[in-house]
N, C-alpha and C positions, 0 to 999 in steps of 0.2 A: 283645408286647414289654413287659417290666417297666419300672417307672419308672427303675430304675438302668440298664438296657440302653438305654433311650431317651436318658437323660442322657449316657451315654458316646458314643452315636452322634452326638448333636448337638455335643458338645464336639470330637469327632474331625473331623467335617465342617467345623466352623469352623476347626479347626487346619489342615486342608488348605488352606483359603483363605488363612490367614495365612502359612503356609510358602511358598505359591506366590508371594506378594507380598513376602516378606522380601528385603531388599536392593534392591528397586526403588524408584523415586521415588514417594513417597506424597503424596496430596493432603491438605493441612492445612485442616481446617474452622475451627479456633480455636486460637490460641496465646496463652498468658499467660506471666508471668514464670517460673513454676515448673511449668508443665504444657502439654500439647499434646493436641488432639483431631484425629483423622484421619477422613476419609470412610470408611476401612476399619473403624473402630469401629462405625459405623452399619451397614455392610454385613454385618459379622460378626454383630451382634446380630439383624439381620433374618433371616439364614440360620438362626440358632438358634431364633428365634421361630417361623419357618415350620415347622421340624421339630417343636418341642415342642407348639405349639398345633395343628398339623396332626394330631398324634396324640392330643392331649388338648384338644379345642376349647373345653371349658368352663372351662379353667384361666386363671389370671392370670399375667402376667409383669411383674417389677419389675427393670429393668436400668439400667445406667449411662447408656444412650442413650434411656431413657424407658420408658413403660408399654405393656402390650399385653394383649389378651384381656379376660376378664370380671373386673373388679377387685372384684367382690363374692364371688368364689370363695374358699373356704377353702384351696384348693390354689394356691400361688404359686411360680413359678420365679424364682429370684434369679440374675441373669446379669451377669457381667463379660466382655464379648466380647473384650477384650484387656487383661489386667492386666499392665501394664508397657509402656504405649503409647510413652512416651518412649524406653525401651530399643529397642523395635521401630523407631521412627523413625530412631534413630541407628545402627542396624545392630548393636545389642548383642543377642546371642541368648539373652536371659533374659526371657521373657514367657510368658503362658499364657492359656488359656480357663478360666474358673471358673463352674460352674453348681451351684446347690443347689435342692432342692425343699423348701418349707416347707408343712406341712399343719396347719391350725388353730393357727398360731403356732409350731410346732415344726419345726425342720429335720430331715428324715428321710433325705435323700439328698444326697451331695456328690461332685462330680467335678472334678478339676483336671487339665488336659491341657497338657503342654509339647510343642508341635509340632516344635520344633527337635531336641531330644534324643530325643523320641519316648516320653516317660514319661507314664503315666496313673495318677493316684491315684483310688481309688474307696472309698466307704464308705456303708453304710446304718446308720441308728440301730439299736443293739443288735447289729450285726454286726461282723465283723473288717475293719479297714482294710487296704487292699491297694495295692501298687505293682506295676502290670503283672501282677496276678493272684497276687502273693506277699504274705503277711502282713508287716506292718511294726509297729514299736513305737518309742517315744521312747527317747532315750539314757538311760543309767544314771548320767550324770555329776552329781555333787553340788556340787563346788567350782567357784566362778566362775573360779578360776585355770586350770581345765581346759576351760573352755567357749568356744564360738563363739556370739556373740550378734548379732542383727539388730535395729538401731534405725532406725525410720523417722522422718522429719522433717516429714512433711506438706507442705502447699502455702501456708499462710498464715504471717504473721510470728510469731504466737504459737506455733503448732505447730513452726515452725522453731527458735525459741529453746529451747523445751522439749526437742525432739529432740536438738539439738546439745549441750545441757547433760547430758542423759542419756548421750549418746555419750561425752562427756568423762569422766564419772564411771565408766561401765562399762569404758572402755578402760584405766583404771588397775588394774582387777581381773581382767578376762577375758583369756583367752589370745589371742583374736582378735575383732575387731569387723567387722561388715559393714553396708553400706547397699546393698541389692541391687536395689531398684526394682520389686519385685513382692511385695505382701503375701501373695497366695495361694500363691506358690511358697515364700515364707518359712515359712508354716505347714505346707505339705507337707514341707518339709525338716525341720522340728521333728518331725513325725509319723514321719519316716523315720530319725530319730537323727542327721541330718547337722548340724543346728543345735540349740542348747539353749534359746534364748529369743528372743522377738520383742516389742518394745515400740513403741507409737506412740500419740501423744496425740489424733490425729484421723484416722479412717479410715472409709470408707463400708462399708455392710453387704455390698454385692455383692463387695467385695474379700475378705471374711473369712468369709462364711457357710459355704461348703463347707469351708474350712480349719479352722474352729473345730470342726466335727463330726469331722473327720479327726484332729485333735490329741487331742481328748478320747477318741475311740475307741482311739487308740494308747497311751493311758495318761497323757497330759499334762493340763495344766490351762490353761483360758482364762478370763480375767476381762474382761468388757465393762462399760463405764460410759458412759451417754449423754454426748455432748459438748454444747457450748453450743447449737449449731444443729441443725436437724432432719436426720435421716438420717445422722448422724455419731456415731462412737463412739471412745472410747479403749480400747486393748487391751493386755493383758499375757498372753502365751502362753508357756508353758514346758514342760519335761519333767516338771514337778510336783515337782522335787527341788531346784532351785537357789534360793538365798536372794535373790529379786528385790528385797526391801526394801532391800538394800544399794546398789541402783543407781537406784531411783526417786527 
């Protein structure tokens, strides 16, 4: 089984778990003002870890729910077991499993799987990005007045203020604005031409690793800058055509 095939298998198995539990009462491990963590997050990551490291026992795993495997390995799986946990908890069918493989510091495989709609995005570095086996590319829209944009607001006070101000500025120029609750799906939608841009001032690597590779392979542009605290980034992802400086 190739790395891509293994990644797809792990994502779809986790997706089966999430779909089977969607709409049921979920056990809450931790709840904060703007976020929630479920026992299912850990269960999903454990399932993914068992599949990936079972097949590649020498690899490392870096996930939202912790580390696994050999952390000295140059091969590292980057895992978000439920991207959009709050959506999942409230019964909103917009969430996904996101898995990337990073080798020697470079992401080489990315998979995003939406278990409710049943869509799976796949990409290998240097290869053609796919949605359910069919090639995809970013939109050709250039004018903000024609664009649909996704602005994330983060979870802390500073990120919320930044995100809301960007949302206000962009809403005056874009055709439509969205706050969708899943960064990975937002990036997948840009790669598919459904959305034209995504901006967030603080996001974790596991949310965006697979999506970044997908957008770039589909002809878009992604800019990451380290945020103030560890393991966090600011992101600007677009189809590579729109004038993002007008909304930053």
